[in-house]
N, C-alpha and C positions, 0 to 999 in steps of 0.2 A: 141674667138678661143677655140675649144675643145683641151685640152691637156691631153694626156694619161700619167698619173702619175704612175710610176713603182717603185718597191722596189729598193732603191738605198742606197747611203751612208748617214749617218747623216750629216746635214749641218755643214760644218767646219771640217769634218773628213779627214783622210789622205790616206786610203787604196783605191786601184783601184777597180772599180766595172765593171763587164761585164754583160750586160743584153741581153740575147739572142733574146728576142722578138722585139728588136729594129733593123730595117734594117739599113745597113751601111750609106745610103744616106739620112736618115731622119735627121731633124734638132732638136737638143736637147739643153736644158739648162744645162750647165756644171759648171758654177760658179756664185756666188752671193755674194753681200755685201751690207750693207746699214746702214744708220742712221735713226732711227725712234723715235717717242716720247718716252722719258725716256729710250731710248735704243741706246747705242753706237755701237751696232753690231746686227747681226741677232740672235745670241745666246740669248742676253738679250731680244730681241723682242719675241722670242720663249717662254721664261720663263714667260713674262707678259701675253701672249696669253693663255698659257696652265693653268695658275693660275687664269684666268678670271679677271685680274686686269684692271681697267680703266686707260688708259694712258693719259687721258685728265685731266689737272690740272688748278688750280687757283693760280697764283703767278705773280711776277713782272719781270720775265725774259725778256719780250718784252715791256710791258708798264703797268701802274698801272691798276689793274682790275677795270672794270667799266668806264674807260676813255671814254668820249663822249657818255656814255650810252651803250657802247658795251657789249656783253656777257662777263662775267668774266672768263669763262673757255675756254681753247684752248689746242690743242696738240702742244707740243714744244720739239725740240731737246735739249739734255742736255747742250752742250757747243759748240758754233759755233765760238769761238774766236781764236782757236789754228790752226796753219798751218805750215808745214815744207817747207818753201819757197825754201830753198836751195836744198832739195831733188828733188823737182819738177822743178828746173831750173827757178824759178820765181824771178825777180828782187824785192827787198824789197819795192820799191815805187809801183810797180805793185801789189804786194801782198796786200798792204794797201788800194788799190783802186779796189780790185777784189771782186765781189759778193761772199759772203760765199758759195752760191750754187755751184759756179764753183770750189772753193777750195775743197769742199767736193766731188764733182764729180771726181776730180783728184784722191782723196784718195780711194773712193770706187771702181773706175775703176781698180786701181792697185790691190786692195784686191780681186776683183772678178776674175781677171786673175789668181792670185795666188791660189784662191780657186778652180779653174779649174785644178790645178796641173801643171801650166805653169809658167816658168820664163818670166816676161814681156819683158826682153831683147831679148828673142828668137823670139819675134813678130816684132821687128824693121824691117821696110821695107816691111812688109807683106801686103797682100790685105785684111786688116781688116777694116770693116766699123764701123762708130760711129753714132748712132741714139739716139738723146736726146729729151725727152718730157719735155718741160718747158713752162712757160707763162710769168709772170712778174718778173722784177728785182726790188724788193722793197728797195734796197739799193742805186740804181743809183741816185735817186733824192736827197737823203741826201748828197751824196758826191759832187753834182754839185750845191747845193743850194747857196753856197757862191762863186761867180765868182773868188774872189781873191785866193781861195784855190784850184782851179782846176789845176791839174798837167799834164793832158793829158792821163793818164793811165785809166781813168774812162771808156773810150770808149772800150778799149780792155779788160777791166775787167768785164764789165757788159752787153755788147751786147750779145743777146741770141745766135747768130751764134757762138760766142766764146765758148759757153757751149759744143759744139761738136768739133769745129775746134781746140781749145786749147788742147783737149785730143789727137786728131790726131797728132798735132804738137809735143807734149811731147813724146808720145809713138812711133812716126814715123810710123803711120798707113797710108797706101796708098789707102784704099778703100773709098767709099762714106762717107761723113761727113756732117751732117746737123741737125739742131734743128727743132722740130715740135711743133706747138702751135694750138691745137684744144681744149683748155681749159682743162676740167677734163679728157678727153680721150687721152691726149697727149702721155703719156708714153706707153700705150698699143698700140696706133697707131704707135709709134716708133718701137715697137716690130714687128708689122705687116709689116712695111716697111723693117726691117732688115731681117725678114724671107723670104720675096719676093726677096730681094737682093741676099741672099745666094743661093736660089733656081734657080735664073736666071744667076748665075755666076758672078755677079758684085763684090762680095767679098767672101772670103773663111770662114770668121768668123766675128762676130760683137759684139761690146759693145752696149748694150741698157741701157739707163739711164733715170731717171725721178727725177725732183727736185722741191721743193717748200718750201719756208720760208716765214713766216708772220712777217715782220719787220716794216711795215708802218701801223699805225692804220687807216690812211685814206683809204687804200684799203679795210680793213675790214668794215669800215663804209659804203662804197659804196655797198658792198654785203648786209649789214643790211638794207640800204635804199631800196634795191630791194626786201626786204621781204624774203630773202633766208635763213637767219641764225636763229638757235634755240636760243631763249632768255636765256635758261638755259644751253646752251653750251653742248649739247649732241645729237648725231645722234641716234634717237630712231627708227632704221630701222624696218619697217613693223609693228610698234606698233600703236595702236589707238591714242596714245598721241603724235605721231610724229609731230613736229612743226618747222622743218627746220634742217639745218646741222650745225656742229661745225667745224670751220676752224682748220687745223692741218698742220704739217710739215713732210717732208720725203725727203731723198736723197738716191736713190737705183740704183744699177747697176747690170746687169747680163751679162754673157759671153755666147754666143750661137755659135754652130758650128755643122758640120755634125757628126753623131754618130761614124763613122769610125775613126774620129780623136780625139774623146773625151776620156779623162782618167777617167772621172766620168760622170754619167748621173742622173740628178735630175728629168727631165721630157722630154717627147717627144712632140714636137709641131706638131699638126695634121693639123690645118687649121685656117684661120683668114679672116675676111672681115669687111668692114666698109661702112657706108652710111650716109645720112643726111636727116633730116625731110623735108627740102625744105620749101616752103611757107605754112602757115596755119593761119586760122582766129584768133586763140587764142593768137598769138604773137610768137616771136622768141624763147623765153625761155620755152615755154610750151611743155612738152614731148608728143610724138605721139606713143602710144602703137602699132598702126597698122604698122608703119614703123619699129619699133623694132621687131615685129613679122615677118615681111617680111625678115629682116636681118637674124634672127635665122633660118628660113626655108631654105633660100638660102645657109647658111653655111653647114647645114646637108645634103642637096641635093648634094652639090658640093663635099663634102668629103666622102659621102657614109656611114656615121655613122647613125645608128638608134637613134633618140633622146631618146628612151626608155632606151638606154644603159648608158646614162649620169647619174651618181650617185649624183652629187652635182653641184650646180651653185653658184659661188661667185658673187653675184649681185652688182649692183651699189649702191642701197640701201642707199640713202642719208637721209631718214627719213622725206621727204617732203610730204605734203598732196597730191600734184598732181603726183609727181614722182614715189612713191612706188606703188600705184595701177596700173599706166600705165605699169610699168616694170613687176611686178609679174603677172598681168593678161595676158600679152603677153607670159610670160614664161610658164604659166600653159597650155596655148593653144597649145604650140609647144611640150613641154616635157611630159606632162601627157597624153600620147596617148596610143593606144592599145599596149599591151606587157609590159607595166611598172608594176612592182610588188612592191607595197608599195608607199608611198609618195616620191616626189622629195625633197631632202634636199637643203635648201637655207640658205645663211648667207651673212653678209657684214662686212668686217674688219673696216668699218667706225664706227660701234657701239663700237669698242674696242679702237680706237685711234683717232677718228675724221676723217675729210676729207682733205687729202693733195692735193686735186685738181689735177694739172697736173701729180703729182707723184702717184696718187691713183691706177692706173692700176698695177704698179709694186709692190706697197705695198700689194695689193690684191694677186698678184702672190707669194710674199714672204710668206704670210699667208698660201696659198694653199700648197706650197712646204713643209712648216713646218708641216702641217696637214698630208701630205702623209708620211713624215719621222717618225712622232710620232705614226702614226696609229690611230690618233684621230683628229677630227675637233674641234677646240676651240669653246667655247660657244659664241653666240651672246649676247651682253649686252643690257640692257634697253628694253628687250622684255617681256611684261607682258600680254597685251591684243591684239589679232590680229586686224589689221585694217579691219573694216567691209566692206570696199570697195574692198577688195582683196578676191574674191570668193574662190580661191584655199586654202587659209588659214582657212576659215570657214568651208569648206566641207572636209578638210583633204587630198586633193591631193598634197598640199605643206606642208612642215614642217620646220619651222625655227629652226636652231640648237641652242636651248636655254640652252643647257647644253653640256658639253664635250661629244662628240658622236664618237663611234668607227667607223673607216674608213674600209669599206669592199671592196675597190678597184673599178675600173671602170674609165670612162671618167669624166673630170671636165671641165666646161665652165666658162669663166669670162666675165662679162659685164662691160663696162666703157663708160660713156656718157658725152659729153661736155655740159655745161649749155646752149650753143647755139645750142645744138642738133646735134653735130657731133658724130655719134654712132660707137662704136667699140665692136666687140665680138671676143673672142679667145677661 
């Protein structure tokens, strides 16, 4: 979805902002909160990004580095053990059997609403929707492994439908409420569905969330057996040495509403669309650049924006041998068209923090919002030599943001692709 990012408030600021070029009925992002690798909040995430710090670490917070021959490095949240159960009306037994993803979704939802300048109590009974992008619960199996220890709360604490429905229950939201699983494109597709629901009148505002925690080494081992992971634990997006992705974690929530109701505006959401590769000879996980290109062309035809006006694309950019060339070669064909002055800037937050899979779309959005607020796009890490299979990098039509780069305004696009090729662009 191309999002038009306008001059607004610093993330976490308190003053009201009025942006005259946003029409009253446009849908905007007005609140955000999150937990990201080495970052308890968006402000800490901003600091790591702007300093060019690698948020992927090697330590024993999840399991012993190198267990089962797994990559030693991964992106991890600081602390997932704390939760104010009484504040969120959760029974202690339920809290102890609740996926930490859901506990943190409750927290960041409350914070995102407050960040939008709204008292959450004022939304009780409102037609607010909840759209959550999530995939696996890597804690459920641990809590049900011993039949003697099952207390019954594991189902209501770990079922993915609860990741949305529990939020609607606690905050008393009456709008649509559901979880979406399209693997790595889940949270951005959740935003697409929320945008459509507001525009169609199904809800007046929406919470959009994405969550991912890496708690079970067996899940990581499965990705490794499929040949998807980087042995050295780094997403070397668009680089010649790219050899897979690094698993990571994130829990992010945003609050979106119509501009006429917003007390602050971080970004105006212009258009979104999704599609799927369908059947192909190479197999279900192999990406199709042609289908990606078709999606991009349809987006800009439908919203009436000239692709040459897009200043920056936050790419999926997992750093895989097949994925990066397919993605960037389709990008260059659509965006590097007549009327573009200078190269298109591209980057991927996965190079900075790893790949939080279903939460990756909202993690990318958080990075983009920070870039617009700072007036600078953070540097892509691990980029030294362009992937020779990406023509746009070798001939100069594309430029990876390899150093902190001044933001000059314009439209931004975000790619997010599921590993089973459910594609999303915003």
